[in-house]
C-alpha positions in Angstrom: 36.0 -12.8 -72.1 38.3 -11.9 -69.3 37.9 -8.1 -69.9 34.1 -8.5 -69.7 34.4 -10.4 -66.4 36.6 -7.6 -65.0 33.9 -4.9 -66.1 31.3 -7.0 -64.5 33.0 -7.2 -61.2 33.7 -3.4 -61.1 30.0 -2.8 -61.8 29.2 -5.1 -58.8 31.5 -3.0 -56.5 30.1 0.3 -57.7 26.4 -0.5 -56.9 27.1 -2.3 -53.7 29.3 0.1 -51.9 26.6 2.9 -51.7 24.2 0.4 -50.3 26.7 -0.5 -47.4 27.4 3.1 -46.6 23.6 3.7 -46.6 23.2 1.6 -43.5 23.3 4.0 -40.6 23.7 3.3 -36.9 20.3 4.2 -35.1 20.6 7.4 -33.1 20.7 7.4 -29.4 17.3 9.2 -29.4 15.8 6.6 -31.5 17.1 3.8 -29.4 15.9 5.4 -26.1 12.5 5.8 -27.7 12.4 2.2 -28.6 13.7 1.1 -25.1 11.0 3.3 -23.4 8.3 1.7 -25.7 9.4 -1.8 -24.8 9.3 -1.0 -21.0 5.8 0.3 -21.5 5.0 -3.1 -23.0 6.7 -4.8 -20.0 9.3 -6.4 -22.4 12.1 -5.8 -20.2 14.5 -8.3 -21.6 14.5 -6.8 -25.0 14.7 -3.2 -23.5 17.7 -4.3 -21.7 19.4 -5.0 -25.1 18.5 -1.6 -26.3 19.7 0.2 -23.1 23.0 -1.7 -23.3 23.2 -0.8 -26.9 22.9 2.8 -26.0 25.6 2.7 -23.3 28.0 1.2 -25.6 27.8 4.3 -27.7 27.5 6.8 -24.7 28.5 5.2 -21.5 27.4 8.2 -19.4 24.0 8.6 -20.8 21.7 9.4 -17.7 18.4 8.2 -19.2 19.9 4.9 -20.4 21.3 4.2 -17.0 18.0 4.9 -15.4 16.3 2.5 -17.9 19.0 -0.1 -17.3 18.3 0.0 -13.5 14.5 -0.2 -14.0 14.8 -3.1 -16.4 17.1 -5.0 -14.1 14.9 -4.5 -11.2 11.9 -5.9 -13.2 14.0 -8.9 -14.2 15.0 -9.7 -10.6 18.6 -8.6 -10.8 18.4 -6.6 -7.7 22.0 -5.9 -7.0 22.9 -5.2 -10.5 20.0 -2.7 -10.4 21.4 -1.0 -7.3 24.7 -0.6 -9.1 23.1 1.0 -12.0 21.2 3.6 -9.8 24.3 4.3 -7.7 26.4 5.0 -10.8 24.1 8.0 -11.1 25.1 9.5 -7.8 28.1 10.8 -6.2 30.9 9.7 -5.5 30.7 7.8 -8.7 33.1 9.8 -11.0 30.7 9.4 -14.0 27.6 10.6 -12.1 25.9 13.5 -13.5 26.3 17.1 -12.1 22.5 17.0 -11.3 21.6 13.6 -10.1 18.2 12.4 -11.2 15.6 12.1 -8.3 14.5 8.7 -9.6 17.8 7.1 -8.7 17.1 8.2 -5.0 13.7 6.9 -5.3 14.5 3.5 -6.6 17.2 3.1 -4.1 15.0 4.1 -1.2 12.7 1.2 -2.2 15.7 -1.1 -2.4 17.0 -0.3 1.1 14.3 -2.0 3.1 17.0 -3.6 5.2 18.4 -0.1 6.3 15.5 2.3 7.1 17.6 5.3 7.9 19.4 4.9 4.5 16.0 4.7 2.8 14.9 7.9 4.7 18.0 9.6 3.5 17.3 8.6 -0.2 13.7 9.6 0.1 14.7 13.1 1.4 17.4 13.6 -1.3 14.8 13.0 -3.8 12.5 15.4 -2.2 15.3 18.1 -2.2 16.0 17.6 -5.9 12.4 17.6 -6.8 11.6 20.8 -4.9 14.4 22.5 -6.6 12.9 21.4 -10.0 9.4 22.6 -8.8 10.9 26.1 -7.9 12.5 26.4 -11.4 9.2 25.6 -13.2 7.2 28.1 -10.9 9.9 30.8 -11.9 9.2 29.9 -15.6 5.3 30.4 -15.0 4.6 27.0 -16.3 1.9 26.3 -13.7 -0.4 24.3 -15.8 2.2 21.8 -17.3 1.8 18.0 -16.8 5.4 17.9 -16.0 4.8 20.1 -12.8 1.9 17.9 -11.8 4.2 14.8 -12.1 7.0 16.4 -10.1 4.4 17.4 -7.3 3.2 13.8 -7.3 6.6 12.4 -6.9 7.4 14.7 -4.1 4.2 13.4 -2.2 5.3 9.8 -3.0 8.7 10.6 -1.4 7.2 12.1 1.6 4.6 9.5 2.1 7.3 6.9 1.7 9.1 8.3 4.6 5.9 8.2 6.7 5.5 4.5 6.0 8.9 3.8 7.1 8.4 5.7 10.4 5.1 3.8 10.9 6.4 0.3 10.0 6.3 -1.7 13.3 9.1 -3.9 11.9 11.4 -1.0 12.3 12.4 0.5 15.6 11.7 3.9 14.2 8.0 3.6 15.1 8.9 3.5 18.7 11.0 6.8 18.7 9.3 9.7 20.6 9.5 11.9 17.5 7.8 9.5 15.2 4.3 10.7 15.5 5.3 14.6 14.9 7.6 13.5 12.2 4.8 11.8 10.3 2.6 14.8 10.9 5.2 17.1 9.5 5.8 15.2 6.5 2.2 14.9 5.6 1.7 18.6 6.2 4.5 19.1 3.6 2.8 16.9 1.1 -0.5 18.5 1.4 1.2 22.0 1.1 2.9 20.9 -2.1 -0.4 19.2 -3.5 -3.4 20.1 -1.5 -6.0 17.3 -1.6 -3.5 14.8 -2.9 -5.3 11.5 -2.6 -2.1 9.5 -1.6 -1.2 11.9 1.1 -4.8 11.9 2.4 -4.9 8.1 2.7 -1.5 8.2 4.4 -2.9 10.8 6.9 -5.9 8.5 7.5 -3.4 5.8 8.5 -1.8 8.1 10.8 -5.2 9.1 12.4 -6.2 5.5 12.9 -2.9 4.9 14.7 -3.8 7.7 17.0 -7.4 6.1 17.6 -9.1 9.0 15.8 -11.3 6.9 13.5 -13.8 9.9 12.6 -10.8 11.9 11.5 -9.6 8.9 9.5 -12.9 8.5 7.7 -13.0 12.2 6.8 -9.5 11.9 5.2 -10.7 8.8 3.2 -13.8 10.4 2.1 -12.0 13.5 0.9 -9.4 11.4 -0.9 -11.9 9.3 -2.6 -13.9 12.3 -3.8 -11.0 13.4 -5.8 -11.4 10.6 -8.3 -14.5 8.5 -7.6 -16.4 9.9 -10.6 -13.4 9.6 -13.0 -13.7 7.2 -16.0 -11.7 4.0 -15.7 -9.5 5.2 -18.5 -8.8 8.6 -17.1 -4.9 9.0 -16.5 -5.9 11.0 -13.3 -7.2 7.7 -11.8 -4.9 6.3 -9.0 -3.0 3.2 -10.0 -4.5 -0.1 -8.9 -2.0 -0.7 -6.0 -3.0 2.8 -4.4 -6.8 2.0 -4.8 -6.3 -1.3 -3.0 -4.7 0.5 -0.3 -7.7 2.7 0.1 -10.0 -0.4 0.0 -7.9 -1.9 3.0 -8.4 1.4 4.9 -12.2 1.3 4.0 -12.5 -2.2 5.3 -10.6 -1.5 8.4 -13.0 1.4 9.3 -16.0 -1.0 8.3 -16.8 1.3 5.4 -17.9 -1.7 3.4 -20.1 -0.1 0.8 -17.4 2.3 -0.3 -14.8 -0.7 -0.4 -16.8 -2.6 -2.6 -17.4 0.4 -5.0 -13.8 0.9 -5.3 -13.1 -2.9 -5.9 -15.8 -2.8 -8.6 -13.8 -0.2 -10.5 -10.6 -2.3 -10.1 -12.1 -5.5 -11.2 -13.7 -3.6 -14.3 -10.1 -2.8 -15.2 -8.3 -6.1 -14.2 -10.6 -9.2 -13.3 -7.3 -11.1 -12.7 -6.2 -9.1 -9.6 -5.6 -11.5 -6.9 -5.6 -9.1 -4.0 -8.8 -7.5 -5.2 -10.7 -10.9 -5.1 -9.3 -11.6 -1.6 -10.3 -8.2 -0.2 -13.9 -8.4 -1.8 -14.1 -11.9 -0.2 -13.0 -10.5 3.2 -15.3 -7.5 2.9 -18.4 -9.7 2.2 -17.3 -11.9 5.2 -17.2 -9.0 7.6 -20.5 -7.7 6.2 -22.0 -11.4 7.0 -20.6 -11.0 10.5 -22.2 -7.6 10.9 -25.5 -8.8 9.4 -25.6 -11.6 12.1 -25.1 -9.1 14.9 -27.9 -6.9 13.4 -30.6 -9.6 13.3 -29.4 -11.6 10.3 -29.9 -8.9 7.8 -27.5 -6.1 6.3 -28.6 -3.9 3.2 -31.6 -6.3 2.6 -29.4 -9.3 2.2 -29.1 -12.3 4.6 -25.9 -13.2 6.3 -26.0 -16.4 4.3 -26.2 -14.6 1.0 -23.3 -12.4 2.1 -21.4 -15.4 3.3 -21.8 -17.2 0.0 -20.7 -14.1 -1.9 -17.6 -14.1 0.3 -17.2 -17.8 -0.5 -17.4 -17.2 -4.2 -14.8 -14.5 -4.0 -12.4 -16.4 -1.9 -12.7 -19.6 -4.3 -11.8 -17.2 -7.3 -8.9 -15.6 -5.4 -7.5 -19.2 -4.6 -7.9 -20.2 -8.3 -6.1 -17.0 -9.5 -3.3 -17.4 -6.8 -2.5 -20.9 -7.8 -2.6 -20.1 -11.7 -0.6 -16.9 -11.3 1.8 -18.7 -8.9 1.4 -15.5 -6.8 4.2 -14.7 -4.3 2.0 -13.6 -1.3 1.7 -16.7 0.7 0.2 -15.0 3.8 -2.7 -13.9 1.7 -3.4 -17.4 0.5 -3.2 -18.6 4.0 -5.9 -16.1 5.3 -8.1 -17.1 2.3 -7.9 -20.8 3.2 -8.6 -19.9 6.9 -11.8 -17.9 5.8 -13.0 -20.7 3.5 -12.6 -23.3 6.4 -14.7 -21.1 8.7 -17.3 -20.8 5.9 -17.1 -24.5 5.5 -17.9 -25.1 9.2 -20.9 -22.8 8.7 -22.2 -25.0 5.9 -21.5 -22.2 3.3 -20.6 -23.6 -0.1 -19.6 -21.9 -3.2 -22.2 -21.2 -5.8 -22.8 -24.2 -8.3 -21.4 -22.4 -11.3 -18.2 -21.4 -9.4 -17.8 -24.9 -8.3 -18.3 -26.4 -11.9 -15.8 -23.9 -13.1 -13.1 -24.1 -10.5 -13.4 -27.8 -9.3 -12.0 -26.7 -5.9 -14.7 -28.1 -3.7 -14.8 -31.8 -3.0 -18.5 -31.7 -1.8 -20.9 -29.8 -3.8 -24.0 -30.6 -1.8 -23.6 -29.3 1.7 -26.6 -28.1 3.5 -26.6 -24.9 5.4 -26.6 -25.2 9.1 -27.2 -22.5 11.6 -24.0 -21.0 12.9 -22.4 -17.5 13.7 -19.3 -15.5 13.2 -18.3 -13.8 16.2 -16.8 -10.3 16.7 -13.2 -11.4 16.2 -13.9 -13.3 13.0 -14.0 -16.9 14.6 -16.7 -19.2 13.8 -19.0 -20.6 16.6 -21.6 -23.2 16.1 -24.8 -22.8 17.8 
């Protein structure tokens, strides 16, 4: 019996050992692929676990460090994200021989307390990307999607610099060279990517600051023409934040119809976008104001109809802002201010919206004659 038991034990070991040795450690490539897919799914916590696992095997892996920084940024660990990106740049001893432009781009955005440092990071990214672009041109790979992406990143870095120079919260906008610097940066952007919508939108902002509204309108129309007929799922369609910037510029130039068309496309993709509802409400409010100044009608709609559309959008915005715990408090403040003005005009939300949102205390107000003056204030007649 003892001999039989010994043979059984030996048999178990023989069959178990190959199974244990068959379990292989996942390759770095497969871990990177998994981490990237998790980032696309916005599962940053789990992506962090995979990137750290990669760095345990290969502490100098550049792609994993980039992913680590991006995930830390998304999870709110700002200082740790900075350290991750800085580890990819000299003088860090583990920095790669050719630092990635993305590290500079991230650090530029994380240096909002030091505009000059942010400008340095943006320009360093531009220099790296221009060198990459020249290499691709020498390889005669003009049609590659990689080259298009490199050009778009160059434009973003140049536009990022323009935004810093124009930001009134920095002293740079008061420097005598500010205007020419912005002109030069945008000229470079449009040389790299002629007709780029983001560069044209930025140029429109510069033209508006120069009190050249007609030139600004021309820039915006040219920018919009590049993608207005694209399907909503077309990868060439600008991201929603870029389209929201275009809407703001349209509204500032009183191009309300164009603003509403862009907003319609945004809401068709994401009807939970708080800023889109706010801008639509603001747009209708300004149209109601313009209707009053034009005899009470605009595009065959009365000012009361436009004002009610404004109220409905603003009520929806307010609900979404609360439900999403949105961080933009000034936006909510302006929404409440506009609703209060519409209240004073007797403009209530549509009954269906009132029933769904439950935000109004009084559903049966009667309209009274009032007016919205040129600066947006409400005056009772």
